[in-house]
C-alpha positions as CSV (number, residue, x, y, z in Angstrom):
1,M,-8.1,16.4,-15.7
2,Y,-6.3,16.8,-12.2
3,I,-6.1,13.1,-11.7
4,E,-4.3,12.8,-15.0
5,R,-2.1,15.3,-13.8
6,L,-1.1,13.5,-10.9
7,F,-0.4,10.5,-13.0
8,N,1.3,12.4,-15.5
9,Q,4.4,14.1,-12.3
10,L,4.9,10.2,-12.1
11,D,5.7,9.9,-15.6
12,Y,2.3,7.8,-16.7
13,F,1.2,9.9,-19.8
14,R,-1.5,6.6,-21.4
15,V,-4.3,8.5,-19.2
16,A,-7.8,7.8,-21.1
17,P,-10.3,10.7,-19.0
18,V,-14.0,10.2,-19.1
19,S,-16.7,11.9,-17.7
20,T,-19.6,9.1,-17.4
21,L,-19.8,5.5,-16.6
22,A,-21.1,4.6,-19.7
23,E,-18.4,6.5,-21.1
24,M,-15.7,4.0,-19.2
25,L,-17.7,1.0,-19.7
26,T,-17.9,1.5,-24.0
27,L,-13.9,2.1,-23.6
28,I,-13.4,-1.2,-21.4
29,E,-16.1,-3.1,-23.5
30,Y,-14.3,-2.3,-26.3
31,A,-10.6,-2.0,-25.5
32,S,-8.2,-3.9,-27.6
33,E,-6.0,-4.2,-24.6
34,S,-6.5,-4.8,-21.0
35,F,-6.2,-1.8,-18.2
36,D,-3.8,-1.8,-15.8
37,L,-5.4,0.6,-13.6
38,V,-9.4,2.6,-13.9
39,V,-9.6,5.2,-11.2
40,I,-13.2,6.1,-10.4
41,N,-15.3,8.7,-8.2
42,A,-18.1,5.9,-6.8
43,A,-20.4,8.4,-7.2
44,M,-20.4,8.2,-11.0
45,A,-21.8,5.0,-10.9
46,G,-24.7,6.1,-8.2
47,D,-26.7,3.5,-6.6
48,A,-27.8,2.0,-9.9
49,F,-24.5,0.3,-10.6
50,D,-21.8,-2.5,-8.2
51,L,-18.8,-1.4,-9.3
52,Q,-16.9,-3.2,-6.2
53,G,-18.7,-6.4,-8.0
54,F,-17.9,-4.8,-11.8
55,F,-14.3,-4.6,-11.4
56,R,-13.8,-7.6,-9.3
57,A,-15.3,-10.1,-12.5
58,H,-13.9,-8.0,-15.2
59,G,-11.3,-9.4,-17.3
60,H,-10.2,-6.0,-19.0
61,V,-9.3,-4.4,-15.9
62,R,-6.2,-5.5,-13.9
63,H,-6.6,-3.5,-10.9
64,A,-8.8,-0.3,-10.1
65,L,-9.4,2.5,-7.5
66,V,-12.9,3.3,-6.6
67,Y,-12.7,6.8,-4.5
68,G,-15.2,8.8,-2.9
69,A,-16.2,5.0,-1.3
70,A,-17.9,6.7,1.9
71,Q,-20.1,9.4,0.1
72,A,-21.5,6.8,-2.1
73,G,-21.9,4.0,0.8
74,L,-19.2,1.5,-0.2
75,S,-17.1,0.3,2.3
76,A,-13.3,1.4,1.9
77,A,-11.4,-1.7,1.1
78,Q,-8.0,-2.6,2.7
79,P,-5.2,-1.4,0.4
80,G,-4.0,-4.4,-1.5
81,L,-7.1,-6.6,-1.3
82,G,-7.1,-8.3,-4.3
83,S,-7.0,-6.1,-7.5
84,L,-9.6,-3.5,-6.1
85,Q,-8.8,-0.7,-4.1
86,S,-11.2,1.7,-2.3
87,S,-10.6,4.8,-0.7
88,S,-12.7,7.2,1.5
89,L,-10.8,10.5,0.2
90,S,-13.2,12.6,-2.0
91,L,-10.1,13.1,-4.6
92,P,-7.0,11.0,-5.0
93,D,-3.9,12.6,-4.4
94,L,0.0,11.1,-4.6
95,S,0.2,9.6,-1.3
96,L,-2.8,7.1,-2.1
97,I,-1.4,6.8,-5.9
98,R,2.5,6.3,-5.7
99,P,2.1,3.2,-3.4
100,L,-0.8,2.3,-5.5
101,M,1.2,2.5,-8.9
102,A,4.2,1.0,-7.1
103,R,2.5,-2.3,-6.8
104,I,1.3,-2.2,-9.9
105,D,4.6,-1.1,-12.1
106,P,7.5,-2.6,-10.1
107,L,9.7,-0.1,-12.5
108,L,8.6,2.6,-10.5
109,K,10.1,1.4,-7.2
110,A,13.8,1.3,-8.5
111,P,15.5,4.3,-8.7
112,T,16.4,6.3,-11.7
113,L,20.0,7.0,-12.8
114,H,19.7,10.4,-11.2
115,Q,18.8,9.1,-8.2
116,R,21.8,6.5,-7.9
117,C,24.4,8.7,-8.3
118,V,23.4,11.7,-6.3
119,G,24.6,11.0,-2.5
């Protein structure tokens, strides 16, 4: 719910929280539309599943953020490397999500009418 609220603060409301790897895989597999972004804790997959390989190869996911990468023994990828970003943070925050969304959704970079009118 915390991560969902971060996206809500940036005016993104089409968020589908899941609590298991199986739920995420099912949601992605049977989706009628591609996902712009999937955010997942690396620990959710454990040692049995290659998250980085899955996201690099899967056509229904445009971008992925794997957080908690260090705790799960994954290497943290450089931001902007392809469509996959890994973070060693135990939980993402706005300082991680805001620039990621600015790359995914260029309209986020554009100032709002209120911002243009104020000083």
